[in-house]
ZATIBA-384101 format. One line per field, with one value per residue: residue number from 0; x negated, y negated, z negated of N, C-alpha, C, CB in turn; residue in one letter. Coordinates in steps of 0.1 Angstrom, whole numbers, plus 2048, in hexadecimal, padded with zeros to 3 digits. Atoms other than C-alpha are relative to their C-alpha. Glycine has a CB too. Example, Ala and Ser with C-alpha at 12.3 -4.5 7.8 and 13.67 -1.06 7.14 Angstrom:
<sites>
padren	0	1
n.c1	7F7	809
n.c2	80C	80B
n.c3	800	800
ca.c1	785	777
ca.c2	82D	80B
ca.c3	7B2	7B9
c.c1	7F7	808
c.c2	7F4	7F5
c.c3	800	7F8
cb.c1	80A	7FC
cb.c2	800	7FB
cb.c3	7F4	80E
keba	A	S
</sites>
This chain:
<sites>
padren	0	1	2	3	4	5	6	7	8	9	10	11	12	13	14	15	16	17	18	19	20	21	22	23	24	25	26	27	28	29	30	31	32	33	34	35	36	37	38	39	40	41	42	43	44	45	46	47	48	49	50	51	52	53	54	55	56	57	58	59	60	61	62	63	64	65	66	67	68	69	70	71	72	73	74	75	76	77	78	79	80	81	82	83	84	85	86	87	88	89	90	91	92	93	94	95	96	97	98	99	100	101	102	103	104	105	106	107	108	109	110	111	112	113	114	115	116	117	118	119	120	121	122	123	124	125	126	127	128	129	130	131	132	133	134	135	136	137	138	139	140	141	142	143	144	145	146	147	148	149	150	151	152	153	154	155	156	157	158	159	160	161	162	163	164	165	166	167	168	169	170	171	172	173	174	175	176	177	178	179	180	181	182	183	184	185	186	187	188	189	190	191	192	193	194	195	196	197	198	199	200	201	202	203	204	205	206	207	208	209	210	211	212	213	214	215	216	217	218	219	220	221	222	223	224	225	226	227	228	229	230	231	232	233	234	235	236	237	238	239	240	241	242	243	244	245	246	247	248	249	250	251	252	253	254	255	256	257	258	259	260	261	262	263	264	265	266	267	268	269	270	271	272	273	274	275	276	277	278	279	280	281	282	283	284	285	286	287	288	289	290	291	292	293	294	295	296	297
n.c1	804	7F4	7FE	80F	7FF	808	7FB	80C	800	812	7FF	803	7F8	806	803	809	7EF	7F6	80F	803	7FB	7F0	801	808	7FF	7F8	805	808	7F7	803	7FA	7F5	802	7ED	800	807	7FA	807	7FD	7F8	7F3	7FF	80D	7FF	7F6	807	808	7FA	7F7	808	804	7F3	7F9	7F9	802	7F7	7FC	80D	80B	7FE	7F8	807	80A	7F4	7FE	80A	80A	80B	803	810	803	80B	7F9	811	808	7F7	7F9	7FE	80A	7F4	7FC	809	7FA	7F0	7FF	80A	7FD	7EE	804	7FF	80C	801	808	804	80C	80C	800	7F8	7F7	808	808	807	7F9	7F6	802	803	7F5	7F7	807	7FE	7ED	7FE	802	7F6	7F5	806	7FB	809	80C	809	804	7FE	80D	7FA	809	806	7FA	806	807	812	805	804	807	809	803	809	80C	809	803	805	80E	806	802	7FF	802	7FA	7F7	7FE	7F6	7FB	7F0	800	7F3	7FD	7EF	7F9	7FE	7F1	7FB	7F8	806	803	7FA	7FE	806	80B	808	80A	808	808	805	800	804	7F1	7FC	807	80B	7FE	800	80B	807	7FC	809	80D	7FE	7FD	809	80E	7FE	7FD	801	7FF	802	7FE	80C	7FF	7F5	7FE	7F5	804	7FA	7EE	7FE	808	803	80E	7FD	809	7FD	807	7F4	806	808	80A	7FE	7F9	7F4	7FA	7F6	7FC	7EF	7F4	7F3	7FB	807	7F9	808	7FC	7F8	808	810	7FF	808	803	808	808	80E	809	80A	7F9	7FE	7F8	7F3	7F7	7F2	7FD	7F5	7F1	7F6	7F9	7F7	7FB	7F7	7F9	807	7F1	7F4	810	800	7F7	801	802	7F8	7F3	803	800	7F5	7F9	805	7FF	80B	7FE	80F	803	809	7FA	7FB	803	80E	806	7FE	804	811	7FF	7FB	807	809	7FE	802	80C	807	7F8	80B	80E	800	7F9	810	7FB
n.c2	806	7F9	802	802	80F	800	80C	806	80A	80B	801	80F	80B	80C	804	7F0	7F5	80A	807	7F5	7F0	800	803	7F3	7F1	803	7FB	7F3	7F5	7F3	7FF	80B	804	7F9	809	807	807	809	806	80E	7F9	807	7FE	7F5	805	80A	7F8	7FB	80B	804	7F9	7FB	7F6	7FE	804	7F6	806	7F6	7F8	7F8	7FD	803	7F0	7F3	802	7FB	7F6	801	809	80B	806	80A	80D	7FF	7EA	7FB	7FB	7F2	7F9	7F9	800	7FC	7F4	801	7FF	7F3	7F6	801	7FD	812	806	80F	80A	807	80A	7FD	7F3	7FA	803	80A	7F7	7F2	7F1	801	7FA	7F6	7F9	801	7F8	7F3	800	7FF	7F3	7F7	7FD	7FB	803	809	810	80B	80C	80B	809	804	802	7EE	7FC	807	7FB	807	7FC	7F6	805	803	7F4	7F3	806	802	7F2	7F4	809	7FD	801	812	808	804	80C	80F	808	808	801	80B	808	809	7FB	806	80D	80B	7FE	7F7	7F9	807	7FA	7F8	7FB	7F3	803	806	7FB	7F0	804	7FA	7F7	7F9	807	7FB	7F7	7F1	7FF	7FD	7F3	7F4	801	7FF	7F6	7FB	803	7F6	7F9	803	808	7F8	803	80B	804	809	808	808	808	80A	803	800	7EC	7FA	7F2	7FB	7F1	7F1	7F2	7F7	7F7	7F2	7FA	80B	80B	807	807	80B	807	80B	804	80C	809	80D	808	80C	7FB	7FB	7F6	7F4	7F6	7F4	7F9	7EF	7FB	7F8	805	7F4	7FE	801	811	80A	7FA	809	7FD	807	809	7FC	808	7FB	808	7F7	7F9	7FD	7FD	7FD	7FA	7F5	7F8	7FB	7F4	7F4	7F9	7F4	7F1	7F7	7FB	7F9	7F8	7F8	803	811	80B	80A	80B	809	7FC	806	800	80A	80A	7FB	7FB	811	801	7FC	809	808	7FF	7FF	80F	809	7FF	806	80C	800	7F7	7F7
n.c3	7F1	7F1	7F2	7FE	801	811	804	80B	80E	806	80F	7FF	7F5	802	7F5	7FB	7F7	7FA	7F6	7F6	805	7F7	7F3	7F4	800	7F4	7EC	7FB	7F9	807	809	801	80C	807	80C	80A	80E	805	811	7FE	7F9	7FD	7F4	7F9	7FD	7F4	7F8	7F8	7F7	7F9	7F7	7FA	80A	80C	807	806	80E	804	7F6	800	7F7	7F5	7FA	7FA	7F5	7F6	7FE	801	802	802	80C	801	80A	807	7FD	807	7F9	7F3	808	805	7F8	7F3	809	800	7F3	7FC	80A	7FA	7F4	7F7	7FD	808	7FB	80A	800	803	808	800	80D	805	808	7F8	806	7F7	7F1	7FE	804	7F3	7FB	807	7FF	7F7	7FE	803	7F8	7EF	7F3	7FF	805	7FE	808	7F6	7FC	7F4	7F6	7FC	7F8	7F6	7F4	802	80B	7F7	7F1	80A	807	7F4	7F7	80A	801	7F5	805	806	810	804	810	80A	7FA	80C	7FD	804	7FE	806	7F8	809	7FD	80E	802	7FA	7F3	805	805	808	809	805	810	802	7FA	80B	80E	7FE	7F5	7F2	804	800	7F5	7EF	805	7F9	7F6	802	809	7F8	7F5	80F	806	7F2	7F2	807	806	811	80A	808	80E	800	802	807	7FB	809	7FC	801	7FA	808	7F8	7F7	805	7F6	806	7FA	802	7FD	7FD	7FA	7F5	806	7F7	809	7F7	80A	7FB	806	7FA	80C	7F9	80C	7FB	7FA	7F3	7F7	801	80A	803	7FA	7FA	804	7F4	806	7FF	803	7F4	7EE	7FB	803	7F7	805	802	7FB	801	802	7F4	7FE	811	810	7FC	7F6	809	805	7F5	7FC	80C	7FE	7F2	80A	80E	7FB	7F8	80F	7FF	7F5	7F5	80B	802	811	802	7FB	801	809	803	80E	801	7FC	804	80B	7FF	802	80A	809	801	804	80B	804	7FF	80F	80E	800	7FF	810	80A	808
ca.c1	43E	45A	454	42A	437	425	440	426	434	419	416	40D	414	3F7	3E1	3CA	3F0	3FE	3DB	3D7	3E8	40F	405	3EE	408	426	412	401	416	40B	41D	43D	43A	45C	456	44A	447	432	430	43F	45F	460	440	44A	46B	459	43F	458	470	455	44B	472	46D	47A	475	478	47F	46B	44D	457	475	45D	444	461	46C	44F	433	415	40A	3F4	3EA	3DC	3E0	3BD	3AA	3BE	3DC	3D7	3C2	3E6	3F9	3E4	3E9	40E	40E	3F7	409	42D	419	415	3F8	3E4	3D2	3BA	3A9	387	37E	390	39D	390	376	35F	378	396	38A	381	3A5	3B5	39D	3A9	3D0	3C9	3B5	3CD	3EA	3D8	3E2	3D1	3B6	3A9	394	39B	371	37D	35C	354	36D	35F	350	32E	32C	333	31A	301	303	2FB	2DF	2D5	2D7	2C6	2A8	299	28B	290	27E	294	2B2	2C1	2E0	2F2	318	31A	33B	34A	36E	375	372	38E	3A6	3B9	3A7	39C	3BD	3B5	3B2	3A1	38A	37F	377	365	358	344	336	35D	369	353	336	346	342	31E	315	329	313	2F3	2FE	306	2EC	2CE	2DE	2EC	2EA	2D8	2CC	2D1	2AD	2B4	2D6	2DB	2F5	2EE	303	317	325	302	2F9	2D7	2D7	2B7	2C1	2B3	2C0	2BC	298	288	295	29C	2B8	2BC	2DD	2E7	30E	320	341	33E	323	330	326	339	339	332	310	315	2F4	2EB	2CE	2B5	28F	274	25A	276	277	290	2B6	2D0	2F4	304	31D	342	350	369	38C	399	3B7	3AB	392	3B3	3C6	3A0	3A7	3CC	3C2	3B0	3C7	3EB	3D1	3C7	3E7	3F5	3DD	3E1	3BC	3B2	389	37C	35D	36F	384	38C	369	35C	368	360	33A	33D	34D	332	315	32C	32D	30C	303	31C	308	2E4	2F1	305	2E2	2F9
ca.c2	8F4	8F3	8F0	8EA	8C9	8C6	8B3	89F	88D	869	869	842	823	80E	7FC	81D	830	80F	80A	82F	84C	841	835	853	86D	85B	856	87A	893	8AE	8A1	88D	875	884	871	858	852	841	834	813	81B	7F8	7FE	822	813	7F9	80E	828	80E	804	824	834	84C	851	844	860	859	87A	886	8A7	8A6	898	8B7	8D0	8C2	8C3	8D7	8C7	8A8	88C	877	853	848	847	86B	86B	86D	884	89A	8A4	8A0	8B2	8D3	8CF	8D0	8EE	900	8F9	909	8E2	8E0	8C2	8A3	895	876	872	876	894	88E	876	893	8B0	8C8	8B6	8BD	8DE	8E5	8DA	8ED	90D	906	902	922	934	928	930	90F	8F7	8D7	8BA	8A0	87E	879	864	858	882	881	865	86F	85B	86A	890	886	87D	899	8B1	89F	89E	8C5	8CF	8B4	8C9	8C9	8A2	890	87E	860	841	833	815	80A	7E3	7CF	7B7	7C9	7C3	7A3	79A	7A8	7C6	7DD	7C9	7CF	7F0	7FD	81D	80D	7F1	805	825	808	810	82F	83D	82B	830	844	866	85B	857	875	887	87B	880	8A1	8A9	89D	8AD	8C7	8CD	8B4	8C8	8AE	888	87D	85D	845	823	809	7E5	7C7	7BC	7E5	7EA	80E	821	842	85D	87E	89F	8B7	8DD	8E5	8C7	8A6	88C	86E	84A	838	811	808	7EC	7DC	7BF	7AC	78B	79C	79F	7B1	7D4	7E1	803	818	83E	84A	868	869	883	893	891	869	851	85C	842	845	82E	818	81C	814	82C	81A	82D	836	845	85A	862	871	888	894	899	8B3	8C6	8C7	8D4	8EE	8FC	8FF	90A	925	931	922	912	911	8F5	8E0	8C6	8D9	8D1	8E5	8C9	8B2	8C3	8C8	8A1	89D	8B2	89A	87C	889	88F	869	85D	876	867	844	849	860	87D
ca.c3	35E	37B	3A1	399	387	361	34B	331	311	307	2E5	2E2	2F3	2EA	301	311	315	322	33E	347	336	340	360	36E	35B	370	391	391	3AA	394	377	36A	34C	337	31A	300	2DD	2CB	2A1	2AC	2BE	2CF	2E0	2EA	2F8	30C	31C	326	338	345	359	35E	341	31E	2FF	2E3	2C0	2B1	2B8	2B1	2CA	2E7	2E0	2E2	302	31A	325	31B	307	30A	2EE	2EA	2C7	2AD	2A8	286	294	2B3	299	28A	2A3	2BF	2A3	2A6	2CD	2D1	2B6	2CA	2E7	2FA	30C	301	313	2F3	2F1	2E5	2C7	2C5	29F	282	273	27F	269	27C	29D	297	28A	2AB	2BC	2A8	2AE	2D1	2D4	2C1	2D4	2F9	307	31B	310	31F	30E	321	323	344	351	355	36E	385	3AA	3A0	37D	390	3AB	38E	376	399	39F	37A	379	399	38F	37A	356	34B	329	31D	326	317	318	311	307	2FF	304	2EF	2F0	2CB	2CC	2DB	2F6	2F5	2E5	2C9	2B2	2B0	28A	291	2AB	290	276	28C	2A2	2C5	2B3	2B1	2D1	2F0	2DA	2E5	308	304	2F1	30A	329	312	309	32D	33F	326	318	2F2	2DA	2BE	2A4	29D	297	28E	28F	280	280	27D	283	296	29E	2AB	2AD	2B7	2B6	2C3	2CA	2CD	2E8	2F1	2FE	2F0	304	2F1	2F9	2EB	2E9	2DF	2E2	2CC	2D8	2C0	2DC	2EB	310	330	346	32F	32F	338	340	33F	352	34B	350	353	36D	38C	384	37B	380	377	375	38E	37E	374	399	396	380	360	374	390	374	366	385	38A	367	36E	38D	373	356	36E	383	360	35A	379	37D	355	34D	327	32C	33D	33C	328	315	2ED	2EA	2F7	2E3	2C4	2D1	2D3	2B3	2A1	2AF	2A4	282	281	289	26A	251	25D	25B	23A	22D	224
c.c1	807	7FA	7F0	7FF	7FC	80B	7FB	80D	7F6	806	7F6	7FE	7F9	7FA	7FB	80D	806	7F8	800	809	80B	803	7FE	80D	810	800	7FD	80C	7FF	80A	80C	800	812	802	7F8	801	7F2	802	806	809	802	7F4	802	80C	7FC	7F6	807	805	7F7	7F7	80B	7FF	806	7F9	806	7F9	7F6	7F5	800	808	7F9	7F8	809	808	7F6	7F7	7F6	801	7F7	803	7F6	805	7EE	803	80A	80C	7FF	7FE	80E	80A	7FE	806	810	803	7FC	810	80F	7FC	803	7F0	7FB	7F2	7F6	7F6	7F4	800	808	808	7F1	7F4	7FF	80B	80E	801	7FE	810	809	7FA	805	80D	7FD	7FD	80A	80A	7FD	805	7F2	7FB	7FA	7FC	7FE	7EF	802	7F5	7FC	806	7FE	7FA	7F2	7FD	7FD	7F3	7F4	7F7	7FB	7FA	7F6	7FB	7F7	7EF	7F6	7FE	7FF	7FA	808	810	802	80D	804	80D	800	80B	805	812	803	801	80C	804	809	7FE	7FB	80C	800	7FD	7F8	7F0	7F4	7FC	7F6	7F4	7FC	7FB	80D	805	7F7	7F0	802	7FD	7F2	7FA	801	7F6	7F2	7FF	802	7F7	7EC	804	805	7FA	7FA	7FB	7FF	7F6	800	80C	800	80A	7FB	80E	7FF	807	7F2	7F6	7F2	7FB	7EE	801	7F4	80A	7FA	7F3	7F6	802	804	805	801	80D	804	80D	7FF	80B	806	7F5	809	7FC	80A	7FA	7FC	7F2	802	7F4	7FD	7F3	7F5	7F1	7F5	7F5	803	806	809	810	80A	814	809	80A	80B	80A	80E	80D	804	80D	7FE	7F5	809	805	7F4	807	80D	803	7FC	808	80B	7F8	7FC	80B	807	7F9	7FD	7F2	7FE	7F1	801	7F5	807	810	800	7F7	7F6	7FF	7FB	7F5	803	801	7F6	7F6	804	7FC	7F1	7F9	805	7F3	7F1	800	806	7F1	809	7F8
c.c2	806	7FB	7FB	7EF	803	7F8	7FF	7F8	7F8	802	7EE	7FA	7F3	7FB	805	804	7F5	7FF	80C	810	7FA	7FF	80C	806	7FC	7FF	80F	80B	80C	7FD	7F8	7FE	801	7F6	7F7	7FA	7FC	7F3	7F2	802	7F7	802	810	7FC	7F7	805	80B	7FE	7FF	80A	80D	810	7FC	801	80E	800	80A	803	80E	805	800	811	80A	801	7FE	80A	7FC	7F1	7FA	7F5	7F2	7FA	804	80F	806	809	809	80F	807	800	80A	810	807	805	80C	80C	800	804	7F6	802	7F1	7F8	7F7	7F5	802	7F3	802	800	7F5	806	80B	808	7FF	804	80C	808	7FB	805	814	801	7FF	80D	80B	7FD	804	7F2	7F8	7F6	7FD	7F6	7F5	7F7	7F8	7FB	80C	802	7F8	806	7FD	804	80E	800	7FE	808	80F	7FD	7FB	80F	808	7F4	80A	7FF	7EA	803	7FA	7F4	7F9	7FD	7F8	7F8	7F0	7F9	7F6	802	7FE	7F7	7FB	808	80B	80C	7FD	800	80D	801	806	7F9	7F5	802	809	7F1	808	80D	80D	800	806	808	810	7FE	806	80A	80B	801	801	80D	809	803	806	80A	800	7FB	80A	7F8	7EF	7FD	7F4	7F8	7F5	7F6	7F2	7F4	7FA	80E	804	80E	806	808	806	80E	80C	80C	810	801	7F6	7EF	7F8	7F4	7F7	7F9	7F2	803	7F7	7FF	7F4	7F6	7F5	803	7FF	7FA	80D	800	80D	80A	80C	801	80F	802	80B	801	7FE	7EE	7FC	801	7F9	804	7F4	7F6	803	7F6	806	7FB	813	808	807	80D	809	80A	80B	80A	808	80E	809	804	809	808	809	80A	805	80E	809	7FF	7F6	801	7F5	7F6	7F3	802	7FC	802	7F7	7F7	804	7FD	7EC	7FC	804	7F3	7F0	802	802	7F2	7FA	804	7F9	7ED	7FB	807	80A	808
c.c3	809	80D	7FE	7F8	7EF	7F6	7EF	7F8	7FB	7F6	802	80A	7FB	80F	80E	801	809	80F	80B	7FE	804	810	809	7FE	80D	80D	807	804	7F8	7EC	7FE	7ED	7F6	7F5	7F9	7F2	7F3	7ED	804	809	80C	80B	80C	80C	80F	80A	80B	80E	80B	811	803	7F4	7F2	7F3	7F3	7F2	7F7	804	802	80E	80B	800	800	810	80D	7FF	7F8	7F7	7FF	7F6	806	7FA	7FA	7FC	7F3	801	807	7F8	7F9	807	80B	7FA	806	80E	800	7F8	805	810	80D	803	805	809	7F1	803	7F9	7F4	7FF	7EF	7F9	7F6	807	7FE	809	809	801	7FD	80E	808	800	801	80F	807	7FE	807	813	80E	805	7FD	80E	7F7	80B	800	80E	806	808	811	80D	809	7FF	7F5	803	806	7F3	7F8	80B	802	7F1	7FE	80C	804	7F7	7EF	7FC	7ED	7F9	805	7F9	807	7F7	7FF	7F9	804	7F7	7FD	7F3	7F8	801	80C	7FE	7F5	7F3	7F4	7FC	7F3	7FF	808	7F8	7FD	806	805	80A	7FD	804	80E	80B	7F7	80B	80D	805	801	80B	80C	7F8	804	80F	80B	7FB	7F9	7EF	7F8	7F9	7F1	803	7F9	7F9	804	7F5	805	7F8	805	80E	808	808	800	804	7FB	80B	7FA	805	809	802	806	7FF	807	7F6	805	7F7	801	7FB	804	7F0	80B	7F9	80A	809	80E	80A	80D	7F5	805	7FF	807	7F9	80B	7F6	809	7FF	80B	80C	7FF	7F6	806	7F7	805	803	7FD	7FB	80D	800	7F4	7F8	80A	80A	7FA	7FF	807	805	7F8	804	80A	7F6	7F6	809	804	7F2	7FC	80B	801	7F1	7FE	7F1	801	80F	7F6	7F5	7F5	7EF	7F7	801	7F3	7F1	7FE	7FF	7F2	7F4	802	7F9	7EF	7F5	800	7F3	7F6	801	7FD	7EF	7F9	7FA	806
cb.c1	7F2	813	80F	7FB	812	7ED	810	7EE	802	7FA	7F7	7F6	814	7F4	7FA	7F4	810	802	7EB	7F0	7FE	807	7F8	7EF	803	804	7EF	7F6	7FC	7E8	7F8	813	7F8	800	803	7FE	80C	801	7EF	7F9	80E	803	7ED	804	806	7F8	7F7	806	802	7F8	7F2	800	7F6	808	804	802	812	802	7F3	804	80B	7F5	7F2	80C	806	7F8	7FB	7F9	803	7F9	7F8	7FA	814	7FB	7E5	803	802	7F1	7F3	805	7FF	7EB	803	807	7FB	7E7	7FC	80A	806	804	7FE	7FB	80C	7FA	805	7F4	7FC	7F9	805	80A	805	7F0	804	801	7F8	7F3	805	804	7F4	7FA	80C	7FC	7F6	803	809	80B	80F	801	7F0	804	7F2	80F	7F3	80C	7F4	80A	80C	7FA	805	7FC	806	808	808	805	80E	802	806	806	80E	810	805	7FA	7EC	819	7F8	7F3	80A	7F2	808	7FB	80B	7F4	80F	7FC	805	7FE	7F9	7FB	7F4	803	7FA	7FD	807	7FC	807	807	808	7FE	809	809	7F7	7F7	7FB	80C	7FF	7FB	802	80F	804	7FD	80A	810	803	806	80C	809	801	7F6	7F7	801	80B	7F9	7EF	80C	7FA	7F6	80F	7F4	80F	7F4	804	80C	80F	7F9	80C	7F4	817	7EF	80E	7FA	807	808	806	7EF	80A	7F9	80F	7F7	80A	7FB	80F	7F8	80D	7F9	7F6	7FB	7FA	80C	801	807	7F7	809	7F6	811	7F5	808	7FE	809	7FC	814	808	7FA	802	7F9	802	801	804	804	7F9	7FA	81A	809	809	802	7FC	809	807	7EC	800	805	7F4	7F8	809	80C	7F0	801	805	800	7F2	807	7FD	809	7EC	80D	7FD	801	7FF	807	7FD	807	80D	802	7F5	80D	80B	7FB	7FB	80C	809	7FA	805	815	7FC	7FA	808	813	7F5	80F
cb.c2	802	7FA	7F5	801	7F6	7F5	801	7F4	806	7EE	812	7FC	7FE	802	7FA	80B	807	7F0	7FF	801	808	7F3	7F7	80D	809	7F9	7FA	807	803	802	7FE	806	7F0	816	806	7F9	80E	7FA	7FD	7F4	801	7F8	803	80D	7F8	7F5	806	801	7F0	7FD	803	802	809	80B	7F1	80F	802	80A	7FF	7FF	7FA	7F0	806	7FF	7F7	7F7	803	801	800	7F5	80B	7F9	803	7F4	803	7F9	7FB	7FF	7F6	7FD	7F7	7FA	7F9	7EF	7F7	800	7FD	7EC	80B	7EE	807	803	7F5	808	7F3	800	802	80B	814	7F7	804	809	800	7F9	7FC	802	7FD	7F5	7FA	803	7F0	7F8	802	801	7F2	815	7F6	7FE	805	7F9	802	7F5	80C	7F7	7FC	811	802	7F7	7FB	7EF	7FE	802	7EE	7FA	802	807	7F1	7FA	805	803	7F0	7FC	80B	7F8	7F8	7F8	802	7EF	806	7FD	811	7FA	80B	7F1	812	803	7FA	7EE	802	804	802	7F4	7FD	806	807	812	7FD	7FD	80A	812	7F9	7F9	7FC	7F7	7F1	7EC	804	807	7F5	7FD	806	7FE	7F2	7FF	7FE	7F8	7E9	7F9	804	808	7F8	80C	809	7FC	7FF	7FB	80A	7FC	808	801	7FD	7ED	801	7F7	80A	7F7	80A	7FE	802	805	7FA	805	802	807	800	7FE	807	7F7	808	7F3	811	7EB	809	804	808	7F0	811	7FF	804	813	7FE	7FC	7FB	80D	7EF	80C	7F5	80D	80C	80F	7FC	7F3	814	7F0	806	804	7FD	7FC	802	80B	7F3	7F1	7FB	7F8	7F8	7F5	7F3	7FC	7F7	7F7	7FD	7FF	7F4	7FC	800	7F6	7FA	7F8	7FA	80E	7FC	805	80D	7FA	7FB	7F6	80A	801	806	7FB	7FB	80C	80E	7F9	806	80E	800	7FC	808	80B	7F7	80A	812	805	7FB	80E	7F5	803
cb.c3	805	801	807	812	806	800	803	809	7F4	803	7F4	7FB	7FE	7F4	7FD	7F4	7F1	7F6	7F4	7FE	7EE	7FC	801	7FB	7EC	800	803	7F3	810	800	7F8	80A	803	7F5	7F9	803	7F8	80E	7F5	805	7F6	7F8	7F6	7F5	7F3	7F9	7F5	7FB	7F8	7F3	7FB	817	7FC	802	803	808	7FC	800	7FC	7F7	801	7FF	7F4	7F6	7FE	802	80D	80E	7FB	810	7F5	80A	7F2	7EF	7FA	7FC	804	80D	7F4	7F5	801	800	7F0	7FE	808	7F3	7F0	7FF	800	7F2	807	7EA	809	7F9	7FB	80D	7F5	806	7F4	7FA	7F3	7F9	7EC	803	807	7F9	7EE	805	7FA	7F3	7F7	803	7FA	7F4	7FE	805	7FE	804	7F1	807	7F7	7FA	803	7FF	7F9	7F1	7FB	7FD	80D	801	7F6	80A	80C	7FA	7F9	80C	80D	7F2	7FF	813	7F4	806	7FB	802	7FE	7F6	804	800	803	801	7F6	801	805	806	806	7F9	806	807	80C	80B	807	808	801	806	7F7	80B	80B	7F8	7F4	812	7FE	80A	7F2	7F8	7FF	810	7EC	7FF	803	7FA	7F0	806	80A	7EB	7F3	805	803	7F5	804	7FA	7FB	806	7F9	7FC	80B	800	800	7FD	7FD	808	7FB	804	811	802	805	805	806	7FE	808	7F2	80F	80A	80E	803	80B	7F5	805	7FE	7FE	804	802	7FA	801	7E9	808	7FA	7FF	7FF	80D	801	7F3	809	803	805	808	7FE	7F4	801	802	805	810	806	800	806	7F4	807	808	7EE	811	801	807	7EE	801	811	7F6	803	80F	7FB	7F1	802	80F	7FA	7F3	80C	80D	7F4	7FC	80E	80E	801	80E	7E7	801	804	811	808	806	7F8	806	80B	803	7FE	813	807	801	802	80F	806	7FF	809	80E	7F7	7FE	811	80E	7FE	7EF	7FF
keba	X	X	X	X	X	X	X	X	X	X	X	X	X	X	X	X	X	X	X	X	X	X	X	X	X	X	X	X	X	X	X	X	X	X	X	X	X	X	X	X	X	X	X	X	X	X	X	X	X	X	X	X	X	X	X	X	X	X	X	X	X	X	X	X	X	X	X	X	X	X	X	X	X	X	X	X	X	X	X	X	X	X	X	X	X	X	X	X	X	X	X	X	X	X	X	X	X	X	X	X	X	X	X	X	X	X	X	X	X	X	X	X	X	X	X	X	X	X	X	X	X	X	X	X	X	X	X	X	X	X	X	X	X	X	X	X	X	X	X	X	X	X	X	X	X	X	X	X	X	X	X	X	X	X	X	X	X	X	X	X	X	X	X	X	X	X	X	X	X	X	X	X	X	X	X	X	X	X	X	X	X	X	X	X	X	X	X	X	X	X	X	X	X	X	X	X	X	X	X	X	X	X	X	X	X	X	X	X	X	X	X	X	X	X	X	X	X	X	X	X	X	X	X	X	X	X	X	X	X	X	X	X	X	X	X	X	X	X	X	X	X	X	X	X	X	X	X	X	X	X	X	X	X	X	X	X	X	X	X	X	X	X	X	X	X	X	X	X	X	X	X	X	X	X	X	X	X	X	X	X	X	X	X	X	X	X	X	X	X	X	X	X	X	X	X	X	X	X
</sites>
């Protein structure tokens, strides 16, 4: 990191990298998009060219030439490459879920800790001003008995993300599930048990969770329902009444810029701990793993 500018390499050139990661890293005053690598070289070249960056043909070459690595690749790919980046002493921006299994996510966290590098997981909605304000109200409101959340869309029926193999395989639980689980956990406290989990067509998940302290929450999610706009709502309720998170007013690009504010500050100040660092990713992955075990009868 020189002159307070963090040189960041981007791993991935898919739709999320093109829409958020790449433009965000190129525009932020504290970061420089130093290079792009993707499994499809032509995609890396196209994205790098559009943003005035360099396409790099080898991922280890990219890692060796930067201060930090941002990932926008499937969980199985990220789990492997994030370990290599951390072991090389590079700070990491991780997508959710952190890896394709709880064991792999824990391995990423171990590598990050061993290297002493900074990490953030892109729980992008947590960086929206409305989400931060809502969580402050939730925490100031006393004890809450429960919470409910829904994320219902047709994103896997068509559009930019419908051709993503890992999203099609894992469905809504793998893609948007981490966002809802993180918000419910942040609002009511750690999830300690998956009381019920059911998946039915069309990729419709219903979850009942128990939180530390006794509160419970429910979540319903699907990305294969033909509806526009997407339905997203989260609310807590109890003796203090009913408090709903007011929509998704802040665009993802603005949330990502706020995330980069925090990430560059971590690196600049030599800090590695953050409420949304890799360990938060592991905690959410533990709940994802528990949901799958209930659904599969393990």
